[in-house]
N, C-alpha and C positions, 0 to 999 in steps of 0.2 A: 104681796103687792100684785095686783092684777093689771094687765095692760088691755085697754079698750081701744080698739081701732075705729075711728069715726068713719062714716060713709065718705066724707070729703077726702080724708087721708087715703082711704082705700082706692077711691076713684083716681086721685092724683098719682098714686103709686102704680096703678094699672096702666094709666096713660103713659107714664114714663117708661115702664117696661115695654109696652107695645111700640113706642117710638124707638127704643134701643134695638128691638128685634128687627124692625123695618130698616134701620140704618145698617145693621149687620148684613141683611140681604142685599141692600143696595151696593155696599162695598164689595160683596162677594161676586157681584156680576160685572164689576169693572175689570177691564183688561188693559195691560200696558203695552205700548208700542214704542220701542227705542229705535231712534234713527242715528246711525253712526255718521258723523260728518267729517271734520278735519280739526285742525288746531283752532283755538278760540280767536286767534288773530287773523285767520284767513277768511275767505268769502263763504265757504260751505257751512260753517257753524251758524252764522246769522240766517242763512237761507233755510237750514234745517230747523232752526227755531221758529221761523215763520210757518213752515209746513206743519210742525208739531202744534203750534197754536191754532192753526186752522182745523186740524183734525180734532183737537181737544175742545174746540169752541162749543158752547151750549147753543141749543136751538137748531134750526135747520142747516146751519153752516157746518156744524161739526158732526162727528160720529158718536152716537149715544153709547155710553159705557166704555169708551176707549180713551185712554189718557196717553198722549204721545209726548215724548221728550227727545230733544236733540242732545246727543252725547258727543263730547269732544274726543277726538282720537288722534292717532299718529298718521292718519291718511288711509289710502285705499286698501293697502294690504292688511292693516290693522282692522279695518272695517270688515273685510272678508273673513278674517280669523274670528272676529267677534260673532259674526253670523253663524259660522261653522260650530263654534263652541256654545251657542245659545245665549250669549251675552247681549245680542242685538237682534232685532227683527228686520231691519232695513238699513240701507246705506246710501250715501250720495257718492257718486263716482263720476269722474270726468268722461264725457262722451267721446271727446277727441281721442283719448287713449284706446277706447274700444274700436273706434272707426279706423285707427291707424294700426291696429293689431298689437298694441303694446299692453 
């Protein structure tokens, strides 16, 4: 039994393969940006979500190739530890504590 590949099948297969290669390159160029916030019931988590959505938006509003997420945490100290360990790239922190020296 011989297998004959038609021109149409070959073209379709080549197009699908090229699409898959392009998709792999597109995903390889994406970077992730995690924002440590606070508990899901507090105010920092929703604010972090809004910031993450703005960064991840398509078009001129967002940053191309960057996917941001807001991650819930146990607060400021946990956020600092997450950055030091590489589990997060950014954090939300109350400014009043910084200004008051705490």
